[in-house]
N, C-alpha and C positions, 0 to 999 in steps of 0.2 A: 072110412077111417083115414085120418091124416098120416102120411108117411113121416116117420121120425126124421129129424134133421141129421144129415150125415155129409161128411166131406172127406176126401182123400187128396193129399197134397204132399209135395216134397217138403221136407222139414225146413229147408232154407226159405222157401216162399212164405210158409205160414209164420215162421219166426220173424221174418222181416216185417210182416204186417203187424204182428203183435207188438214188437218192439217199438214201432213207430206210434201206434195207437196208445201205448202204455205211457207215453211221455207226460201227459198232464195228470195222471192218476196218482193220488197221494197214497203212501204206504199205509197210513193209519186213517181210518174213516169211521165216523160214528153212524153213517148211513151205509149199510152193507152193500147196496147195489152200486155205490160209487167206487167200490173196490173191484168192480167187474168191468170187463170189456163187453161191448155190444156187438154181436154178430148179426147182421141183417142184410137185406138185398139193397145194393147200391145201384148206380147208373147202369143201364142196360142189363140189369139182373145179375151183375157181378157181385161177388162177396165183398161186403164192406165191414171193416173192423174199426170200432170207435172207442175212445176213452175220454172221460171228462172229470172235472172237479167242480162242476156247476158254473164256473166262470169262463173256462176255455175248453174247447173240444177239439181233439185231433182225430180225423178219420182217414183211413187209407183204403183204397179200392184195389183188390188183389185179383190176379188172373187165376182164381182157384174155383173149380167146379164144385157144386154142392147140390143137395136135393132135400126137399121137405122143409124148407125154411118157414117157420111161423110168421104170420103177417107182421108182428111187432118184433120179430127176431128173438134171440136168446142171449143171455149174458153168462160169461164164464169168469172165474177168479183171475184177475189180470196178472198179479205177481207170480202166483203159483203156476199158471199156464206158461208164462215166460221162462220161469226157472226150469220147468220140465223140458221144454223145447230146447233150451240151451244145453242140457245134459244129454240129449239124444244124439246118436251117431250122425255124423255129417253125411249128407246125400241120402239119408234114409227116407222112407215113405211113412207118412203119419195119417192115421185114420181117426176121425173124431165123430162120435155118434151121441146124440142126445135123446133120452127117452122122455116119457110124459110124467115121470115121477120126480123131476127136479134133479136129475143126475145126467152126467155125460161121461162116456168112456173115451179114453185116448189110448190108442194102441200103436206100437211101433216095434216090429219084429216080435220078440218075446217079452217086451216091456208093456205093461198095462196099468193105467191109472184111472181111478174113478173121481170125478170132480162134481162138486155141487153147483147147480145152476140156479139162476133167478129169472123170472119172466121178463121178456123184453119190454113189456108195457110198463114195468116199474122203473125202467132206465130213463133218467131225465134228459129231455131234449132242450137245446137252447132255442128259444122262440124269438124270431126277428119281428119287430113291430112293423106294421104296414105303414107305408109313407114313402117319401122321396128318398132315393138312394143314388149313389155315384159309383160307377164301375169303370175301371181302367186297367191297362196292362203296363208292366214295367219289366225290363230285364232283371232277372233274379239276382244276377251278380251286382247290379247297380244298387238295388234295394238292400242287399246284404252289406254292401260297403257303407251305405248310409247308417244302418243300424249299428254296425261295428264302430263307426266313428263317434257315435253319441251315447251309446248305452252305458258306458262306464260312468257317466255323470248322473245317472238316474238316482234319485234320492231313496234312501231306505228308512226315512223318518215317517212313521205311520201317521203322525198327527197332521202332516201336510200331505195327505193322500193324493192330492192333485199333482204332486211332483213324482209320484211313484210309477212313472212310465215315460214313454216317448210321445211327445206332442207332434202329430203328423197333420200337415195342412198344406194347401196350395196357395200360392201368391199370384199376383198379377203376371200374366204371361205364361202361366201353366207350370211354373217351377214347383216341384214337390219338396217340401222342407220338413226335416226331422230335427227335433230339438229336445234336449234333456238338460235338467239342471237340478242341483241339490241346494241351491242358495249360496254355495261357496265357489262353484265352478259351473260353467255352461258350455255346451257343445252344440253346434248347429251344422247340419249337412244339407246342402241344397242341390238337388238334381235338376238339370235343365232340360231333360228330355221326356217329361211326362205331361205333355199338353192335354191329354185326355182327362187328367185329374183336375182340370180347371173347374172351379165352382164347388169343389169338395169341401164340406164343412170341416173345421178343425176338430180332431179327436185325440184323446189320450189313450194310447195302447198300454195296458198293464205290463209291468216288468216281467212277470212270468210268461206272458204271451210273446213278448219280445225275445226271450230266451229260447222258447220252443221254435219260434219262427227262424231265428238265427241258426239253430241246429239243423232244421230242415233245409234251409238255403245252402248251408255249407256242404250238404250231401248231394245237392242237385247238380245237373249238368250246367256248365258255364254258359251255354247258349240258351238255357231255359228261360221261359217267360213266366212271370208271376201275375196271376189275375187277382185283383183287389176289388172288393165291394164294401162300401161304407154306407151304413144306414143310421138311423137315429140312435140306436142303442147297441149296435153290433158292428164288428168288422170281420170280414172273412178273407182268407187267402187260399188260392188254389194253385198248387205246384205239381203238375203231372197228376199222379194218382193220390196225392196227399191234399187234404183240406184242413185248415185250421180256422175255427170260428171262435170269436171271443167277445165277451162283454167289454164295454168301454168304461173307463173311469168317469163317473158322473161328477164332474167338477170343472172349474174354470182355470185354465192354465194362465199364469201371469203374463203380462205384457213384456215378454223377454227382450224385445227390440230396444226398450229403454235401458236395459242393463248393458248392452254392447256399446262400449265407448267409441265414439266416432271422431272425437277431436284431439286424441292424444298426440302431442306434437313430436315426440321423440321416438325414432324408429331404428331398430337394429336388424340386420340379417345374420343368421347363424346356421351352423351345421347341426341338425337335430340329433344325430347319433352322438356327436361329441358332447353336446350339452346334457343329453340323457345320461351318458356314461359318467360324466362329472357329478351330476346330481346324485346318482346311485352311490358313487364313491364317498362323497362327503357325508351322505346320510348314514353310512355305517357307524359313525361316531355317536349317533343319536340312539337313545334307549326308548324314546317315545315315538309312537306311530305318527303322531301329528306334529312333530317338531318342525319349526320353520327353517328354511334354508335362506340365508341372507345373500343377496345378489347385488353387486356394484357394477352397473353397466357403464363402461367408459368408451372412449373413442374406438379402440382397437381390441378390447377384451372385456369379458365379464368375469368377475371374481366371485366364486361361490364359497360360502363358509357356513359351518354348523358348529354351534357351541353347546357342549354338555358339561355342566359343572361336575358331574360324577366321573366323566371319562376323558374329557379333554376337548380338543377342537380339530375339525377337519377343514382343509382349504384346497381349492382347485381353481384353475384358470382356463378359460376357453376363448379362442380367437373369435371376434365378431367384426362386423362392418357396420359403422354408424352412418346415418344420414346427416348428422350435425355434431356439434361439439359438446352437447349437454351430457352431463353425468346424472344418473338416477340410481338411488339406492332403494331397494325394495325387498320385502320378504314374502315367501310363498310357503304354503304347506308342502313339504318335500314330497310326500306321497302323491298329492294332487298334481304337482308339477310333473313328476315322473309318469303318472298315468296318462296325462295329456300328451306329453312328448312321444309316448309309445304309439300314439295314434296319428302321428304326423310323419309323412315320408320325407326323406332327404333334407332339403333346406326350408327354412321358415323365417318369418319376420315377427317381431314383437313390437307393439306400439304402447308406449308408456307415457303417463302424465307425471304426476308426482309419486312419491313413495306410498301415498295413501289412496291412490286411484286404482280402479280395476285395470287389468292389463289385457290387451287383445292380441292373441296369437293367430297367425294364419300361415298355411303352407305357401311356398312360392309356386303358384299354379302355372302349368303349361297352358298354351292357348287352346289345346284340344281337350282339356279336362272338362268333364261333364258334371263333376261333383265339386262344389266349392265348400270348403271347411272354414269355420270360424270357432275359436275357443276363447273363453273369458275366464280369467282367474282373479279372485278377490285377494288382495294383499293381507298379510298378517304380520304382526310385530316380530322381528327377528332379533 
């Protein structure tokens, strides 16, 4: 007779594993088992807790002892288990026991709960196609910086599904490039220290996966290394005890390099914080989320203005340094401009053509910077 599954663990250890694995699980599910977390045997027989939505899976391996684990594991209701553990006393000991009748008991002191379980064999696994794959390591902090720099530009337009994620690819020399665009703005972050990624095929990482990964990276040690594996239909990330595996967007990312203007002759250098603050101030006058801010770039200053027929007009001026004497008048979506500036540190340059040409923004990089950033904004009538 098989010993029923049982574990005893500090409440904090079990809660941490459950909260991490819970991340991809949707609150409302038409498939009951998708609302559950899978408990099974992970690496070296350690307890592994996993959650999925069929497209992305998060697993965490915990230093928790257990006994009687079924071969395919068992599943427990994700949200309910998480809510119970959060309400239990801090530093308490929790005991979880599953019987053969589809139930599990959770006890902690004088508190006792009965939960419904589903068989582990019903829980869907992400299957990786056999074939060529690329594996490499990258400092977690560097990859986090890349994602943070570009994810704001991911499109939310479902009809152009191939823009609903971050395009990750390697270029000649081994540089790892992350790109996102929604057709109105583009963000590119290039990391120069990922030589092992050379030869990696270009892949599109879905928006939800990017968010889950960014959250995991933000909670990791600054010195941690991130292991990445890319195959034909899947990408996986391992960060300490956490593994995130995701399907890829099956589509072709546009030739974004053609969008980045290379010949804009007019260049200004400016203080990012000053321009961001001025943009946010003049935008107060606007009642519309997407109203344009008009910018007149002159030799020593840029004048910003927003006009609203119902409220009035807002104006502000910021000091800039020009490379030549040309003046350019151009309009940008005020929100897009502010979002972009929020991801640029300290000083930056803008390269402009005419008022109808795309604009290229770049931080003033130091010599030891390992991540090069480029942003493109499409103009709009102001």
